[in-house]
C-alpha positions as CSV (number, residue, x, y, z in Angstrom):
1,M,50.9,-39.8,-21.7
2,K,47.3,-41.0,-21.3
3,K,46.5,-38.0,-19.1
4,T,47.9,-35.7,-21.7
5,L,45.9,-37.2,-24.5
6,L,42.8,-37.0,-22.4
7,S,43.4,-33.4,-21.7
8,I,43.9,-32.7,-25.4
9,A,40.7,-34.6,-26.2
10,L,38.7,-32.6,-23.7
11,S,40.1,-29.3,-25.1
12,I,39.2,-30.2,-28.6
13,A,35.7,-31.3,-27.5
14,S,35.2,-28.0,-25.8
15,I,36.3,-26.0,-28.8
16,C,34.0,-28.1,-31.1
17,G,31.0,-27.5,-28.9
18,V,30.1,-30.3,-26.6
19,S,26.5,-30.4,-25.5
20,A,25.9,-28.0,-22.7
21,H,22.9,-29.6,-21.0
22,D,22.4,-32.5,-18.7
23,F,18.9,-33.3,-19.7
24,M,15.9,-32.0,-21.7
25,I,12.1,-31.9,-21.3
26,T,9.4,-31.1,-23.8
27,Q,6.6,-28.8,-22.6
28,N,3.9,-27.5,-24.8
29,G,5.9,-28.6,-27.8
30,Q,8.9,-26.7,-26.7
31,K,12.3,-28.3,-25.8
32,I,13.7,-26.8,-22.6
33,Y,17.3,-27.8,-21.6
34,F,18.7,-28.0,-18.1
35,N,22.0,-28.3,-16.2
36,I,22.1,-29.8,-12.7
37,T,23.6,-27.1,-10.4
38,D,23.4,-29.0,-7.1
39,S,22.6,-32.8,-7.1
40,K,22.1,-32.9,-3.3
41,K,19.7,-30.0,-3.2
42,Q,18.3,-31.1,-6.5
43,T,18.4,-27.7,-8.3
44,V,18.8,-27.0,-12.0
45,E,19.2,-24.0,-14.3
46,V,17.9,-23.5,-17.8
47,T,20.5,-23.7,-20.4
48,Y,20.8,-23.8,-24.2
49,G,20.4,-26.9,-26.4
50,G,23.3,-28.4,-28.3
51,S,26.3,-26.1,-28.1
52,M,26.7,-22.4,-28.0
53,T,28.4,-22.3,-31.4
54,D,25.9,-24.6,-33.1
55,K,23.8,-22.2,-35.3
56,S,21.6,-25.1,-36.4
57,A,20.4,-25.8,-32.9
58,V,16.6,-25.5,-32.5
59,K,15.8,-22.3,-30.5
60,P,12.7,-21.7,-28.4
61,H,10.0,-19.8,-30.2
62,G,6.7,-18.1,-29.5
63,K,5.7,-18.0,-25.8
64,V,7.8,-20.1,-23.4
65,E,6.7,-20.9,-19.8
66,I,9.5,-22.2,-17.6
67,P,8.3,-24.9,-15.1
68,A,9.1,-24.4,-11.4
69,K,10.0,-28.1,-11.1
70,V,11.2,-30.8,-13.5
71,L,11.4,-34.6,-13.3
72,H,14.6,-36.3,-14.3
73,F,15.4,-40.0,-13.5
74,Q,12.7,-40.2,-10.9
75,K,14.0,-37.1,-9.1
76,V,12.2,-33.8,-8.9
77,Y,14.5,-30.8,-9.4
78,S,13.7,-27.1,-8.6
79,V,14.5,-24.6,-11.3
80,T,16.4,-21.8,-9.7
81,A,18.2,-19.9,-12.5
82,I,18.3,-19.0,-16.2
83,G,21.9,-19.8,-17.2
84,K,24.3,-17.9,-19.3
85,K,23.1,-17.4,-22.9
86,A,20.3,-19.9,-22.2
87,F,18.0,-18.2,-24.8
88,A,20.7,-16.2,-26.7
89,N,19.7,-15.6,-30.3
90,A,16.3,-17.1,-30.0
91,T,15.0,-14.7,-32.5
92,E,11.5,-16.2,-32.7
93,L,10.9,-16.1,-28.9
94,T,8.1,-13.6,-28.2
95,A,7.2,-14.1,-24.5
96,I,8.8,-15.6,-21.5
97,V,7.1,-16.6,-18.2
98,L,9.5,-17.3,-15.3
99,P,8.3,-19.3,-12.3
100,G,8.6,-18.7,-8.6
101,G,11.9,-20.1,-7.4
102,I,14.1,-18.4,-10.0
103,T,16.6,-16.3,-8.1
104,E,19.1,-15.4,-10.9
105,I,19.1,-14.6,-14.6
106,K,22.7,-14.9,-15.7
107,D,24.9,-13.1,-18.2
108,F,23.4,-12.5,-21.7
109,A,20.6,-15.1,-21.0
110,F,18.3,-13.4,-23.5
111,E,20.8,-11.7,-25.7
112,N,19.5,-10.8,-29.1
113,C,16.0,-12.2,-28.6
114,S,14.9,-9.7,-31.2
115,K,11.1,-10.5,-31.1
116,L,10.8,-10.8,-27.3
117,S,8.0,-8.5,-26.3
118,S,6.7,-9.8,-23.0
119,V,8.5,-10.8,-19.8
120,I,6.8,-12.1,-16.7
121,M,9.2,-12.1,-13.7
122,P,9.0,-14.5,-10.7
123,G,7.1,-13.3,-7.6
124,T,10.3,-12.7,-5.6
125,Q,13.5,-10.8,-6.3
126,V,15.9,-11.9,-9.0
127,K,19.6,-11.1,-9.5
128,F,20.5,-10.0,-13.0
129,G,23.8,-10.8,-14.7
130,Q,25.6,-8.7,-17.3
131,G,23.6,-7.9,-20.5
132,T,20.7,-10.1,-19.5
133,F,18.4,-8.5,-22.1
134,F,21.1,-7.2,-24.4
135,L,19.7,-6.1,-27.8
136,C,16.1,-7.1,-26.8
137,S,14.7,-4.0,-28.5
138,E,11.1,-5.2,-28.8
139,I,10.2,-5.6,-25.1
140,E,7.0,-3.8,-24.4
141,N,5.6,-5.4,-21.3
142,V,7.4,-6.4,-18.1
143,T,5.6,-7.7,-15.0
144,F,7.4,-7.8,-11.7
145,G,6.3,-10.1,-8.8
146,S,4.6,-8.7,-5.7
147,D,7.6,-9.5,-3.4
148,W,10.2,-7.5,-5.3
149,I,12.0,-5.0,-3.1
150,Q,14.2,-3.2,-5.6
151,I,14.2,-2.8,-9.3
152,D,17.0,-1.6,-11.6
153,L,15.5,-0.7,-14.9
154,A,18.9,-0.4,-16.6
155,V,18.7,-4.1,-17.5
156,F,16.0,-3.1,-20.0
157,R,17.8,-0.2,-21.5
158,W,17.6,-1.6,-25.0
159,A,13.8,-1.8,-24.8
160,D,12.9,1.4,-26.5
161,K,9.3,0.2,-27.1
162,M,8.6,-0.1,-23.4
163,K,6.0,2.8,-22.8
164,E,4.6,2.0,-19.4
165,I,5.7,0.1,-16.3
166,T,4.1,-0.8,-13.0
167,I,6.1,-0.9,-9.7
168,P,4.8,-3.3,-7.0
169,A,3.9,-2.3,-3.5
170,K,6.9,-3.7,-1.7
171,V,9.6,-2.0,-3.8
172,K,11.8,0.3,-1.7
173,K,14.4,1.3,-4.3
174,I,14.0,2.1,-8.0
175,Y,17.1,2.6,-10.1
176,N,17.7,4.1,-13.6
177,I,14.1,5.0,-14.6
178,N,15.7,7.4,-17.1
179,S,17.6,4.6,-18.8
180,L,14.3,3.7,-20.7
181,K,14.2,6.1,-23.7
182,G,10.6,5.2,-24.7
183,L,9.0,5.3,-21.3
184,K,6.0,7.6,-21.0
185,S,4.4,6.6,-17.8
186,V,5.2,4.9,-14.5
187,T,2.5,3.5,-12.2
188,I,3.3,2.9,-8.5
189,D,1.1,0.6,-6.6
190,K,-1.0,2.7,-4.2
191,N,0.2,0.6,-1.2
192,N,3.8,1.3,-1.8
193,S,5.3,3.0,1.2
194,Q,8.2,4.7,-0.5
195,Y,6.9,6.1,-3.8
196,S,3.8,7.5,-5.5
197,S,3.0,8.3,-9.1
198,I,0.9,11.2,-10.3
199,D,0.1,11.4,-14.0
200,G,2.8,8.9,-14.7
201,V,5.6,10.9,-12.9
202,V,7.4,9.4,-9.9
203,Y,7.4,11.2,-6.5
204,T,8.2,10.3,-2.9
205,K,5.2,8.8,-1.1
206,D,4.1,12.2,0.2
207,A,4.7,13.8,-3.2
208,K,7.0,16.5,-1.7
209,V,9.9,15.5,-4.0
210,L,9.6,14.9,-7.7
211,L,12.0,12.0,-8.3
212,A,11.7,11.1,-12.0
213,C,9.8,12.1,-15.1
214,P,9.8,9.4,-17.8
215,L,12.0,10.4,-20.7
216,A,9.3,10.1,-23.3
217,Y,6.7,12.1,-21.4
218,E,4.9,14.4,-23.8
219,G,2.8,17.5,-23.6
220,D,1.9,19.5,-20.5
221,I,3.1,18.6,-17.0
222,K,1.6,19.9,-13.7
223,V,3.9,19.3,-10.8
224,A,1.9,18.1,-7.7
225,D,0.5,20.9,-5.6
226,N,2.5,20.1,-2.4
227,T,5.8,19.4,-4.1
228,T,8.7,21.3,-2.5
229,V,11.7,19.9,-4.4
230,I,12.3,18.8,-8.0
231,K,15.3,16.4,-7.7
232,A,18.2,17.7,-9.9
233,G,18.0,15.9,-13.2
234,A,14.5,14.5,-12.7
235,M,13.2,16.2,-15.8
236,L,16.4,17.2,-17.5
237,N,16.1,14.9,-20.6
238,C,12.3,15.1,-21.0
239,T,12.4,16.8,-24.3
240,G,8.8,16.3,-25.3
241,I,7.3,18.6,-22.6
242,T,5.5,21.6,-24.0
243,A,4.3,23.3,-20.8
244,I,5.2,23.2,-17.1
245,D,3.1,24.3,-14.2
246,L,5.1,24.6,-10.9
247,P,3.3,24.8,-7.6
248,E,3.4,27.6,-5.0
249,T,5.0,25.2,-2.6
250,L,8.1,24.6,-4.7
251,E,11.2,25.7,-2.9
252,K,14.0,24.1,-4.9
253,F,14.7,23.1,-8.5
254,S,17.8,23.3,-10.7
255,F,18.4,26.2,-13.2
256,R,19.3,23.5,-15.7
257,E,16.2,21.4,-15.4
258,F,14.5,22.7,-18.5
259,C,17.6,23.4,-20.7
260,K,16.9,20.6,-23.2
261,M,13.2,21.1,-23.6
262,A,13.2,22.7,-27.1
263,Q,9.4,22.3,-27.4
264,L,8.7,24.1,-24.1
265,Q,6.3,27.0,-24.8
266,T,5.0,28.2,-21.4
267,M,6.1,27.9,-17.8
268,N,4.0,28.8,-14.7
269,I,5.9,29.6,-11.6
270,R,3.2,30.1,-8.9
271,N,5.6,30.8,-6.0
272,T,5.2,34.4,-4.8
273,T,8.8,34.5,-3.7
274,P,11.5,34.1,-6.4
275,V,13.2,30.7,-6.1
276,I,16.9,30.5,-5.9
277,T,17.9,28.0,-8.6
278,A,21.7,28.4,-8.8
279,K,24.8,30.0,-7.3
280,N,27.7,31.9,-8.5
281,K,30.5,33.9,-6.9
282,A,28.0,36.3,-5.5
283,G,25.9,33.6,-3.8
284,G,22.4,32.3,-4.6
285,V,20.7,33.6,-7.7
286,L,17.7,33.1,-9.9
287,V,18.8,31.8,-13.3
288,L,16.7,29.8,-15.8
289,Q,18.4,28.1,-18.7
290,V,16.1,27.1,-21.5
291,A,16.3,25.6,-25.0
292,N,13.6,27.8,-26.4
293,P,14.5,31.5,-25.8
294,K,11.0,32.6,-26.6
295,V,9.3,30.6,-23.8
296,K,6.7,32.5,-21.8
297,V,7.2,32.5,-18.1
298,N,4.1,33.4,-16.0
299,V,4.6,34.5,-12.4
300,P,2.1,36.0,-9.9
301,M,1.3,39.6,-10.8
302,V,2.0,40.8,-7.3
303,S,5.5,39.3,-7.5
304,L,6.5,40.4,-11.1
305,K,8.7,43.2,-9.9
306,D,10.5,40.9,-7.4
307,Y,11.1,38.3,-10.2
308,K,12.5,41.0,-12.6
309,K,14.8,42.2,-9.8
310,A,15.9,38.8,-8.8
311,L,16.4,37.3,-12.3
312,V,20.1,37.1,-13.4
313,T,20.7,37.3,-17.1
314,T,24.5,37.6,-17.3
315,E,26.1,34.7,-19.1
316,G,28.7,32.9,-17.3
317,E,29.4,29.9,-15.0
318,Y,26.7,28.8,-12.5
319,M,26.5,25.8,-10.1
320,E,23.5,23.9,-8.8
321,N,22.0,25.4,-5.6
322,S,23.3,22.7,-3.4
323,P,26.1,22.7,-0.7
324,K,27.6,19.7,-2.4
325,A,27.7,21.3,-5.9
326,T,31.3,21.8,-7.2
327,I,30.8,21.6,-11.0
328,P,30.2,24.9,-12.8
329,Y,28.1,25.0,-16.0
330,F,28.6,27.8,-18.5
331,V,25.3,29.3,-19.6
332,K,25.2,31.5,-22.8
333,S,23.1,34.6,-22.8
334,T,21.0,33.1,-25.6
335,E,20.0,30.3,-23.3
336,M,18.8,32.5,-20.4
337,I,15.4,33.7,-19.5
338,T,15.3,37.5,-19.5
339,K,12.9,40.0,-18.2
340,K,11.1,40.0,-21.6
341,N,10.1,36.4,-21.0
342,L,8.3,37.2,-17.7
343,S,4.6,37.9,-17.6
344,G,2.5,38.7,-14.5
345,V,-0.8,37.0,-14.1
346,K,-3.6,37.7,-11.6
347,S,-4.5,34.0,-11.4
348,F,-3.4,30.7,-12.9
349,Q,-5.8,28.5,-14.7
C-alpha cells in the first residue's frame, strides 16, 4: 500500500511540475540551471529552471555565456550538453555562447527563442537533437568552431534573417545549404580541402563543380571559368538571379536549372559546342526550360547555327542528362527557349 501511495505521489508531482534541475549558479547576473548526468565522471547538462510548465519561471535574457566548468558542493563538473528545452521560450534571449566541451544540444533546446540573433558554437563538433532552434526566426550570425568536420544547416531552417555564413577549414561535409531561405553568401575558409567559395557560391575545391548557390543570391552570377559541371538543383531555386554567365569549360548542367528564375534577363553560354542538357526517347538533347520566355541567350557567333540545329523546342517529357535519371518532367512550349531567343556574339564581355 505504501509503495502504491508513493507511486501515486510521484506521478502527481511529475504532472504538477517538480523542479527539473539539480543545482543552479549565478553568472553575470544570469541564473543557469544544471542537471548532473554522470556523478562519477562529474558531467552536467544545462537545463531549465523551475518546471517546464511553469510560465512564471525566470528565463535567461540578453547575452548568455555558458561556462565550461561549474562548482557544486566542492566538486568541479564539466558542462557537456544543453538539455531538452533548456532555453525554450526564453523570448528575451539575444545571444548564446557555448563553451568547448559541449558535445550535444538536445531536442528543442532553444525552441521559440524569438529574439535570439547570435549563436557561437563550441570549437569541436556538436550533435543536434530534433528542432534545436525551432522557431528561432531572428538568428543572423552563427559561428562554428575550427574543429568542426561536418555541418548540417537544416538545424537553422527557421532563421530567414541569416544572410551570410562562414565554413571552417576542417569541414568535409556540408548539408542543406538550400534550407536557408535568406542566405545570400557562403564563405569557405581558404584552407578547406574539400570546398571553395567564389562570389558567395559553393564549389568543389578545384571549382570544377558548382555545388550550391545560396537561395537569396541576387543579381548577376558568373560561374567560375574552369567549372565543368553544375550539380543538378544547385541553382534551381535561386529566383533572384537576373543574368547568368556560363564558362566555355562547362560540360554538364540540367535543363531545369533556370526554370524558376522569373527575373532572368540574359544568359551567356560560352561553350562552342552545344551542351546536352536533357534526354528523351531519341536520346540526349539540348533543352532549356525558363520562367521568362523572353530571356536572351547569347552563344558564340561561330556556333550559332549549331545551337539552332541542336535546340529542341517541342513540348513534352524530358529527363535529366544522367544515367540514373528515371523521373520525366513535362515541359510546356511556353517554358522553352526557342531559336528566337538565341543571339550570336563575336566576343563576351
